[in-house]
mmCIF file of the C-alpha atoms, coordinates in Angstrom:
data_MODEL
# 
_entry.id   MODEL 
# 
loop_
_atom_site.group_PDB 
_atom_site.id 
_atom_site.type_symbol 
_atom_site.label_atom_id 
_atom_site.label_alt_id 
_atom_site.label_comp_id 
_atom_site.label_asym_id 
_atom_site.label_entity_id 
_atom_site.label_seq_id 
_atom_site.pdbx_PDB_ins_code 
_atom_site.Cartn_x 
_atom_site.Cartn_y 
_atom_site.Cartn_z 
_atom_site.occupancy 
_atom_site.B_iso_or_equiv 
_atom_site.pdbx_formal_charge 
_atom_site.auth_seq_id 
_atom_site.auth_comp_id 
_atom_site.auth_asym_id 
_atom_site.auth_atom_id 
_atom_site.pdbx_PDB_model_num 
ATOM 1  C CA . MET A 1 1  ? 114.040 115.160 91.377 1.00 0.00 ? 1  MET A CA 1 
ATOM 2  C CA . ILE A 1 2  ? 111.904 112.246 89.933 1.00 0.00 ? 2  ILE A CA 1 
ATOM 3  C CA . ILE A 1 3  ? 110.452 112.758 86.684 1.00 0.00 ? 3  ILE A CA 1 
ATOM 4  C CA . ILE A 1 4  ? 107.787 110.281 85.375 1.00 0.00 ? 4  ILE A CA 1 
ATOM 5  C CA . HIS A 1 5  ? 106.234 109.834 81.965 1.00 0.00 ? 5  HIS A CA 1 
ATOM 6  C CA . ALA A 1 6  ? 103.026 107.763 81.935 1.00 0.00 ? 6  ALA A CA 1 
ATOM 7  C CA . ARG A 1 7  ? 101.723 107.129 78.423 1.00 0.00 ? 7  ARG A CA 1 
ATOM 8  C CA . PHE A 1 8  ? 98.057  106.130 77.994 1.00 0.00 ? 8  PHE A CA 1 
ATOM 9  C CA . HIS A 1 9  ? 96.708  104.618 74.936 1.00 0.00 ? 9  HIS A CA 1 
ATOM 10 C CA . VAL A 1 10 ? 92.968  105.447 75.210 1.00 0.00 ? 10 VAL A CA 1 
ATOM 11 C CA . ASP A 1 11 ? 90.048  103.727 73.629 1.00 0.00 ? 11 ASP A CA 1 
ATOM 12 C CA . SER A 1 12 ? 88.517  106.236 71.226 1.00 0.00 ? 12 SER A CA 1 
ATOM 13 C CA . THR A 1 13 ? 85.120  105.485 72.431 1.00 0.00 ? 13 THR A CA 1 
ATOM 14 C CA . LYS A 1 14 ? 85.978  106.073 75.922 1.00 0.00 ? 14 LYS A CA 1 
ATOM 15 C CA . GLN A 1 15 ? 88.194  109.187 75.551 1.00 0.00 ? 15 GLN A CA 1 
ATOM 16 C CA . GLN A 1 16 ? 85.742  111.751 77.025 1.00 0.00 ? 16 GLN A CA 1 
ATOM 17 C CA . THR A 1 17 ? 85.050  109.296 80.116 1.00 0.00 ? 17 THR A CA 1 
ATOM 18 C CA . PHE A 1 18 ? 88.899  108.886 80.591 1.00 0.00 ? 18 PHE A CA 1 
ATOM 19 C CA . LEU A 1 19 ? 89.531  112.826 80.432 1.00 0.00 ? 19 LEU A CA 1 
ATOM 20 C CA . ASN A 1 20 ? 86.576  113.156 83.144 1.00 0.00 ? 20 ASN A CA 1 
ATOM 21 C CA . GLU A 1 21 ? 87.898  110.322 85.332 1.00 0.00 ? 21 GLU A CA 1 
ATOM 22 C CA . ILE A 1 22 ? 91.511  111.526 85.276 1.00 0.00 ? 22 ILE A CA 1 
ATOM 23 C CA . GLN A 1 23 ? 90.605  115.195 86.507 1.00 0.00 ? 23 GLN A CA 1 
ATOM 24 C CA . PRO A 1 24 ? 90.483  114.187 90.238 1.00 0.00 ? 24 PRO A CA 1 
ATOM 25 C CA . LEU A 1 25 ? 93.876  112.410 89.881 1.00 0.00 ? 25 LEU A CA 1 
ATOM 26 C CA . ILE A 1 26 ? 95.502  115.511 88.451 1.00 0.00 ? 26 ILE A CA 1 
ATOM 27 C CA . SER A 1 27 ? 94.031  118.054 90.875 1.00 0.00 ? 27 SER A CA 1 
ATOM 28 C CA . GLY A 1 28 ? 94.785  115.739 93.893 1.00 0.00 ? 28 GLY A CA 1 
ATOM 29 C CA . SER A 1 29 ? 98.290  115.011 92.834 1.00 0.00 ? 29 SER A CA 1 
ATOM 30 C CA . ARG A 1 30 ? 99.119  118.692 92.274 1.00 0.00 ? 30 ARG A CA 1 
ATOM 31 C CA . LYS A 1 31 ? 98.249  119.414 96.070 1.00 0.00 ? 31 LYS A CA 1 
ATOM 32 C CA . GLU A 1 32 ? 100.455 116.653 97.411 1.00 0.00 ? 32 GLU A CA 1 
ATOM 33 C CA . ASN A 1 33 ? 103.613 117.301 99.345 1.00 0.00 ? 33 ASN A CA 1 
ATOM 34 C CA . GLY A 1 34 ? 106.601 117.036 97.115 1.00 0.00 ? 34 GLY A CA 1 
ATOM 35 C CA . ASN A 1 35 ? 104.727 117.498 93.921 1.00 0.00 ? 35 ASN A CA 1 
ATOM 36 C CA . ILE A 1 36 ? 106.295 120.073 91.546 1.00 0.00 ? 36 ILE A CA 1 
ATOM 37 C CA . SER A 1 37 ? 104.061 119.548 88.554 1.00 0.00 ? 37 SER A CA 1 
ATOM 38 C CA . TYR A 1 38 ? 101.577 117.139 87.215 1.00 0.00 ? 38 TYR A CA 1 
ATOM 39 C CA . ASP A 1 39 ? 100.358 117.627 83.609 1.00 0.00 ? 39 ASP A CA 1 
ATOM 40 C CA . LEU A 1 40 ? 98.450  115.638 80.958 1.00 0.00 ? 40 LEU A CA 1 
ATOM 41 C CA . TYR A 1 41 ? 99.485  116.046 77.259 1.00 0.00 ? 41 TYR A CA 1 
ATOM 42 C CA . LYS A 1 42 ? 97.790  114.792 74.159 1.00 0.00 ? 42 LYS A CA 1 
ATOM 43 C CA . ASP A 1 43 ? 99.999  113.440 71.559 1.00 0.00 ? 43 ASP A CA 1 
ATOM 44 C CA . ILE A 1 44 ? 99.409  115.485 68.312 1.00 0.00 ? 44 ILE A CA 1 
ATOM 45 C CA . GLU A 1 45 ? 100.935 112.660 66.071 1.00 0.00 ? 45 GLU A CA 1 
ATOM 46 C CA . LYS A 1 46 ? 99.156  109.587 67.590 1.00 0.00 ? 46 LYS A CA 1 
ATOM 47 C CA . GLU A 1 47 ? 95.403  109.653 68.008 1.00 0.00 ? 47 GLU A CA 1 
ATOM 48 C CA . ASN A 1 48 ? 94.176  108.896 71.433 1.00 0.00 ? 48 ASN A CA 1 
ATOM 49 C CA . VAL A 1 49 ? 97.512  108.878 73.049 1.00 0.00 ? 49 VAL A CA 1 
ATOM 50 C CA . TYR A 1 50 ? 98.124  110.965 76.195 1.00 0.00 ? 50 TYR A CA 1 
ATOM 51 C CA . THR A 1 51 ? 101.248 111.357 78.407 1.00 0.00 ? 51 THR A CA 1 
ATOM 52 C CA . MET A 1 52 ? 101.180 112.434 82.097 1.00 0.00 ? 52 MET A CA 1 
ATOM 53 C CA . VAL A 1 53 ? 104.388 114.314 82.884 1.00 0.00 ? 53 VAL A CA 1 
ATOM 54 C CA . GLU A 1 54 ? 104.964 114.244 86.681 1.00 0.00 ? 54 GLU A CA 1 
ATOM 55 C CA . VAL A 1 55 ? 107.814 115.940 88.585 1.00 0.00 ? 55 VAL A CA 1 
ATOM 56 C CA . TRP A 1 56 ? 108.392 115.137 92.227 1.00 0.00 ? 56 TRP A CA 1 
ATOM 57 C CA . GLU A 1 57 ? 110.886 116.271 94.819 1.00 0.00 ? 57 GLU A CA 1 
ATOM 58 C CA . ASN A 1 58 ? 112.019 112.791 95.686 1.00 0.00 ? 58 ASN A CA 1 
ATOM 59 C CA . ALA A 1 59 ? 111.456 109.170 95.697 1.00 0.00 ? 59 ALA A CA 1 
ATOM 60 C CA . GLU A 1 60 ? 109.485 109.470 98.977 1.00 0.00 ? 60 GLU A CA 1 
ATOM 61 C CA . SER A 1 61 ? 107.095 111.803 97.566 1.00 0.00 ? 61 SER A CA 1 
ATOM 62 C CA . VAL A 1 62 ? 106.452 109.385 94.544 1.00 0.00 ? 62 VAL A CA 1 
ATOM 63 C CA . ALA A 1 63 ? 105.843 106.427 97.092 1.00 0.00 ? 63 ALA A CA 1 
ATOM 64 C CA . ASN A 1 64 ? 103.294 108.602 99.118 1.00 0.00 ? 64 ASN A CA 1 
ATOM 65 C CA . HIS A 1 65 ? 101.517 109.371 95.811 1.00 0.00 ? 65 HIS A CA 1 
ATOM 66 C CA . ASN A 1 66 ? 101.340 105.762 94.620 1.00 0.00 ? 66 ASN A CA 1 
ATOM 67 C CA . THR A 1 67 ? 99.297  104.942 97.783 1.00 0.00 ? 67 THR A CA 1 
ATOM 68 C CA . SER A 1 68 ? 97.097  108.160 97.755 1.00 0.00 ? 68 SER A CA 1 
ATOM 69 C CA . GLU A 1 69 ? 93.326  107.708 97.365 1.00 0.00 ? 69 GLU A CA 1 
ATOM 70 C CA . HIS A 1 70 ? 93.150  109.652 94.122 1.00 0.00 ? 70 HIS A CA 1 
ATOM 71 C CA . PHE A 1 71 ? 95.897  107.526 92.576 1.00 0.00 ? 71 PHE A CA 1 
ATOM 72 C CA . THR A 1 72 ? 94.687  104.076 93.706 1.00 0.00 ? 72 THR A CA 1 
ATOM 73 C CA . SER A 1 73 ? 91.063  105.035 92.704 1.00 0.00 ? 73 SER A CA 1 
ATOM 74 C CA . PHE A 1 74 ? 92.072  106.014 89.235 1.00 0.00 ? 74 PHE A CA 1 
ATOM 75 C CA . VAL A 1 75 ? 94.337  102.946 88.714 1.00 0.00 ? 75 VAL A CA 1 
ATOM 76 C CA . ALA A 1 76 ? 91.546  100.632 89.651 1.00 0.00 ? 76 ALA A CA 1 
ATOM 77 C CA . LYS A 1 77 ? 89.480  102.233 86.776 1.00 0.00 ? 77 LYS A CA 1 
ATOM 78 C CA . ALA A 1 78 ? 92.254  102.807 84.193 1.00 0.00 ? 78 ALA A CA 1 
ATOM 79 C CA . LYS A 1 79 ? 92.226  99.445  82.488 1.00 0.00 ? 79 LYS A CA 1 
ATOM 80 C CA . GLN A 1 80 ? 88.687  100.115 81.149 1.00 0.00 ? 80 GLN A CA 1 
ATOM 81 C CA . PHE A 1 81 ? 89.805  103.074 79.079 1.00 0.00 ? 81 PHE A CA 1 
ATOM 82 C CA . LEU A 1 82 ? 93.050  101.633 77.718 1.00 0.00 ? 82 LEU A CA 1 
ATOM 83 C CA . THR A 1 83 ? 93.839  99.828  74.536 1.00 0.00 ? 83 THR A CA 1 
ATOM 84 C CA . ALA A 1 84 ? 97.469  98.926  75.585 1.00 0.00 ? 84 ALA A CA 1 
ATOM 85 C CA . PRO A 1 85 ? 99.297  98.442  78.886 1.00 0.00 ? 85 PRO A CA 1 
ATOM 86 C CA . LEU A 1 86 ? 100.290 101.647 80.657 1.00 0.00 ? 86 LEU A CA 1 
ATOM 87 C CA . ASP A 1 87 ? 103.790 102.545 79.700 1.00 0.00 ? 87 ASP A CA 1 
ATOM 88 C CA . ILE A 1 88 ? 105.749 104.206 82.562 1.00 0.00 ? 88 ILE A CA 1 
ATOM 89 C CA . LYS A 1 89 ? 109.203 105.649 82.424 1.00 0.00 ? 89 LYS A CA 1 
ATOM 90 C CA . ALA A 1 90 ? 110.881 107.193 85.536 1.00 0.00 ? 90 ALA A CA 1 
ATOM 91 C CA . PHE A 1 91 ? 113.979 109.426 85.471 1.00 0.00 ? 91 PHE A CA 1 
ATOM 92 C CA . ASP A 1 92 ? 116.334 110.840 88.101 1.00 0.00 ? 92 ASP A CA 1 
ATOM 93 C CA . GLY A 1 93 ? 116.468 114.384 86.972 1.00 0.00 ? 93 GLY A CA 1 
ATOM 94 C CA . GLN A 1 94 ? 118.650 117.332 88.089 1.00 0.00 ? 94 GLN A CA 1 
ATOM 95 C CA . PRO A 1 95 ? 118.503 120.960 86.976 1.00 0.00 ? 95 PRO A CA 1 
ATOM 96 C CA . LEU A 1 96 ? 121.224 121.890 84.656 1.00 0.00 ? 96 LEU A CA 1 
ATOM 97 C CA . LYS A 1 97 ? 123.832 124.536 85.843 1.00 0.00 ? 97 LYS A CA 1 
ATOM 98 C CA . GLY A 1 98 ? 124.427 127.188 83.388 1.00 0.00 ? 98 GLY A CA 1 
# 
């Protein structure tokens, strides 16, 4: 299982546009083969910071996602909303036995 955290630092004047533009990415990603979850969270301590938490079955699912139309379309527009480079962290996760 692959877990990805993508942190967005959004320009406060473009926050609503960001939220509108990211909706097709969220809905399209959730329909992809290999997607377990795809959720956007707003940081409650840092103004205008959001984190996308993605969970995928495997690396092949992530690779397919990264070439999808909804992903490439959003990435092409993303810089216009951001005040800092996108911060992406990927983890190889396994369910805990217990």
